[in-house]
C-alpha positions as CSV (number, residue, x, y, z in Angstrom):
1,X,36.1,77.8,66.3
2,X,37.9,75.7,63.8
3,X,37.9,76.3,60.0
4,X,39.6,73.0,59.2
5,X,38.7,72.0,55.6
6,X,39.1,68.3,56.5
7,X,36.4,68.7,59.2
8,X,34.1,70.3,56.7
9,X,34.6,67.6,54.1
10,X,34.0,64.8,56.6
11,X,30.9,66.5,58.0
12,X,29.7,66.9,54.4
13,X,30.1,63.2,53.8
14,X,28.1,62.2,56.9
15,X,25.4,64.8,56.2
16,X,25.1,63.6,52.5
17,X,24.7,60.0,53.7
18,X,22.2,61.1,56.3
19,X,20.1,63.1,53.8
20,X,20.2,60.1,51.4
21,X,17.8,58.2,53.7
22,X,16.2,61.0,55.7
23,X,12.4,61.1,55.3
24,X,11.0,63.6,52.8
25,X,14.5,64.9,51.8
26,X,15.4,61.6,50.3
27,X,12.4,61.5,47.9
28,X,13.4,60.8,44.3
29,X,11.5,63.9,43.1
30,X,13.8,66.2,45.2
31,X,16.8,67.2,43.0
32,X,20.2,65.9,44.0
33,X,21.6,69.4,43.9
34,X,19.2,70.4,46.6
35,X,20.3,67.6,48.9
36,X,24.0,68.4,48.2
37,X,23.4,72.0,48.9
38,X,21.7,71.2,52.2
39,X,24.5,68.8,53.1
40,X,27.0,71.6,52.4
41,X,25.0,74.0,54.5
42,X,25.0,71.6,57.4
43,X,28.7,71.1,57.1
44,X,29.3,74.8,57.0
45,X,27.2,75.2,60.2
46,X,28.5,72.2,62.1
47,X,32.2,72.0,61.2
48,X,33.4,75.2,62.9
49,X,32.1,73.8,66.3
50,X,34.1,70.7,66.1
51,X,37.7,70.3,67.4
52,X,40.5,70.1,64.8
53,X,40.8,66.7,63.2
54,X,44.1,64.9,63.8
55,X,46.0,64.2,60.7
56,X,44.9,60.7,59.5
57,X,48.1,60.1,57.6
58,X,49.6,61.0,54.3
59,X,48.3,57.9,52.4
60,X,45.1,58.1,50.5
61,X,43.7,54.9,52.1
62,X,43.4,56.7,55.5
63,X,41.1,59.2,54.0
64,X,39.1,56.5,52.2
65,X,38.6,54.8,55.6
66,X,37.4,58.0,57.2
67,X,35.0,58.6,54.4
68,X,33.7,55.1,54.8
69,X,33.2,55.5,58.5
70,X,31.4,58.8,58.1
71,X,29.1,57.3,55.4
72,X,28.3,54.4,57.7
73,X,27.5,56.9,60.5
74,X,25.2,59.0,58.3
75,X,23.4,56.0,56.8
76,X,22.8,54.4,60.2
77,X,21.5,57.5,61.9
78,X,19.3,58.3,58.9
79,X,18.0,54.7,58.8
80,X,16.5,55.2,62.3
81,X,14.6,58.3,61.1
82,X,13.4,56.4,58.1
83,X,11.6,53.9,60.3
84,X,8.5,56.0,60.7
85,X,7.7,55.6,57.0
86,X,8.3,51.9,57.1
87,X,5.6,51.9,59.9
88,X,3.2,53.8,57.6
89,X,3.9,51.4,54.7
90,X,3.5,48.3,56.8
91,X,0.2,49.6,58.3
92,X,-1.0,50.5,54.9
93,X,-0.4,47.0,53.6
94,X,-2.2,45.4,56.5
95,X,-5.2,47.7,56.0
96,X,-5.2,47.0,52.2
97,X,-5.3,43.3,52.8
98,X,-8.2,43.6,55.2
99,X,-10.1,45.9,52.9
100,X,-9.5,43.8,49.8
101,X,-7.4,46.5,48.1
102,X,-4.1,44.7,48.0
103,X,-4.2,44.3,44.2
104,X,-4.9,48.0,43.5
105,X,-1.4,49.5,43.4
106,X,-0.6,53.2,43.2
107,X,2.7,54.8,42.4
108,X,4.2,56.7,45.3
109,X,6.4,59.5,43.8
110,X,8.1,60.3,47.2
111,X,9.1,56.7,47.8
112,X,9.7,55.8,44.1
113,X,7.8,52.5,44.3
114,X,4.3,51.2,44.0
115,X,2.1,50.8,47.1
116,X,-1.6,50.4,48.0
117,X,-3.9,53.5,48.4
118,X,-4.0,53.3,52.2
119,X,-0.3,53.1,52.4
120,X,0.1,56.1,50.1
121,X,-2.4,58.1,52.3
122,X,-0.5,57.1,55.5
123,X,2.9,58.0,53.8
124,X,1.7,61.5,53.0
125,X,0.0,61.7,56.4
126,X,3.3,60.9,58.1
127,X,5.2,63.5,56.1
128,X,2.5,66.1,56.9
129,X,2.8,65.3,60.7
130,X,6.6,65.5,60.5
131,X,6.7,68.8,58.8
132,X,3.6,70.5,60.4
133,X,4.9,69.8,64.0
134,X,8.4,71.1,63.0
135,X,9.9,67.8,63.9
136,X,12.2,67.8,60.9
137,X,14.1,70.7,62.6
138,X,14.5,68.5,65.7
139,X,15.9,65.7,63.6
140,X,18.5,68.1,62.2
141,X,19.3,69.2,65.7
142,X,19.7,65.6,66.7
143,X,22.1,65.1,63.8
144,X,24.2,68.0,65.1
145,X,24.2,66.7,68.6
146,X,25.3,63.3,67.5
147,X,28.8,64.6,67.1
148,X,29.0,64.9,70.9
149,X,28.7,61.1,71.2
150,X,30.1,60.1,67.8
151,X,33.1,62.2,66.8
152,X,34.5,62.3,63.3
153,X,36.0,58.9,62.4
154,X,34.8,57.3,65.6
155,X,32.2,54.9,64.2
156,X,32.5,51.2,65.3
157,X,30.2,48.3,64.8
158,X,29.2,46.8,68.2
159,X,26.8,44.3,69.5
160,X,24.8,47.0,71.3
161,X,24.3,48.8,68.0
162,X,22.9,45.7,66.3
163,X,20.6,45.0,69.2
164,X,19.3,48.6,69.0
165,X,18.6,48.4,65.3
166,X,16.8,45.1,65.7
167,X,14.7,46.6,68.4
168,X,13.8,49.5,66.2
169,X,12.9,47.1,63.4
170,X,10.6,45.1,65.6
171,X,8.9,48.3,66.7
172,X,7.9,48.9,63.1
173,X,5.7,45.8,63.2
174,X,4.3,46.6,66.6
175,X,3.2,50.1,65.7
176,X,2.0,49.1,62.3
177,X,-0.3,46.4,63.8
178,X,-1.6,48.9,66.4
179,X,-2.4,51.4,63.6
180,X,-4.2,48.7,61.6
181,X,-5.9,47.0,64.6
182,X,-9.3,48.8,64.3
183,X,-9.7,47.8,60.6
184,X,-8.5,44.2,61.3
185,X,-11.1,43.9,64.1
186,X,-13.9,45.2,61.9
187,X,-12.8,43.0,59.0
188,X,-12.9,40.0,61.3
189,X,-16.4,40.8,62.5
190,X,-17.7,41.2,59.0
191,X,-16.1,38.0,57.9
192,X,-17.6,36.2,60.9
193,X,-21.1,37.6,60.2
194,X,-20.9,36.5,56.5
195,X,-19.6,33.1,57.5
196,X,-22.7,32.6,59.7
197,X,-24.9,33.9,56.9
198,X,-23.3,31.5,54.5
199,X,-24.2,28.6,56.7
200,X,-27.7,29.9,57.4
201,X,-28.4,30.7,53.7
202,X,-26.4,28.3,51.5
203,X,-27.9,29.9,48.3
204,X,-26.1,33.2,49.0
205,X,-22.5,33.6,47.9
206,X,-21.4,35.0,51.3
207,X,-17.7,35.2,50.3
208,X,-18.3,37.3,47.2
209,X,-20.9,39.5,49.0
210,X,-18.5,40.3,51.8
211,X,-16.0,42.1,49.6
212,X,-18.1,45.2,49.1
213,X,-19.1,45.3,52.8
214,X,-15.4,44.9,53.9
215,X,-14.4,47.8,51.6
216,X,-17.1,50.1,52.7
217,X,-16.7,49.3,56.4
218,X,-13.0,49.6,56.1
219,X,-13.2,53.1,54.5
220,X,-15.5,54.2,57.3
221,X,-13.3,52.8,60.1
222,X,-10.2,54.1,58.3
223,X,-11.6,57.7,58.4
224,X,-12.7,57.4,62.0
225,X,-9.4,56.0,63.2
226,X,-7.1,58.6,61.6
227,X,-6.8,60.4,64.9
228,X,-5.7,57.3,66.6
229,X,-3.2,56.6,63.8
230,X,-1.9,60.1,64.2
231,X,-1.3,59.6,67.9
232,X,0.8,56.4,67.2
233,X,2.8,58.3,64.5
234,X,3.3,61.3,66.8
235,X,4.6,59.1,69.6
236,X,7.0,57.5,67.2
237,X,8.2,60.8,65.7
238,X,8.8,62.4,69.1
239,X,11.3,59.7,69.9
240,X,13.4,60.2,66.8
241,X,16.0,62.7,68.3
242,X,16.4,60.4,71.3
243,X,16.7,57.3,69.1
244,X,19.3,59.1,66.9
245,X,21.4,59.9,70.0
246,X,21.2,56.4,71.2
247,X,22.4,55.0,67.9
248,X,25.2,57.5,67.8
249,X,26.2,56.5,71.3
250,X,26.4,52.8,70.4
251,X,28.2,53.7,67.1
252,X,30.8,55.7,69.2
253,X,31.5,52.8,71.6
254,X,34.5,50.9,70.6
């Protein structure tokens, strides 16, 4: 067991950067003091289990370099955990476009930005699944285990890391489309039916009449497909600790 203050400080820096982008904990309506207190708690629990840190040198620039590397490590690992909310936001935007609700923006206090109503619902739905299944604890465990693959001051930018981050980003679009697929299919069918009606009955304004039907049909399908969306989100969330370890492994290669 080591009580090295340098270890504590560097773990605190990585934990602070990690919590800065961690879902739910990074919400603007959560006080900064709470995040700092949680980062200090993580540092107090993790630092004694780490080996003593070799002296980086007497000059101040060595410590600045270590702080920058630990900040990079925390932000990169936290960015992977943040992806699930990017999935929810992307799926919500697709659903809003199909339902004709893309102009009705709602402020999301947890994200600190405006979004459409389906995106807001999926955002809170993702946060509920994350907390209800105790997966936020597994994310913190994954952060602790990342020190086995990425020791203090060991972060390096590698080609494998960029490839992994691009793969995670592409998965956002794939899962988002899978979540919105039922509503996209129903919207396509409704538009096709009204296009045929517009040709058969030229006096009817098929385009204008389709908006109400698309919104009503979209709401019904949205409610019926929540279970399917939850499965996609759950499959994504269960992979978070493994994804964090993989990113930590690639960051530690160098």
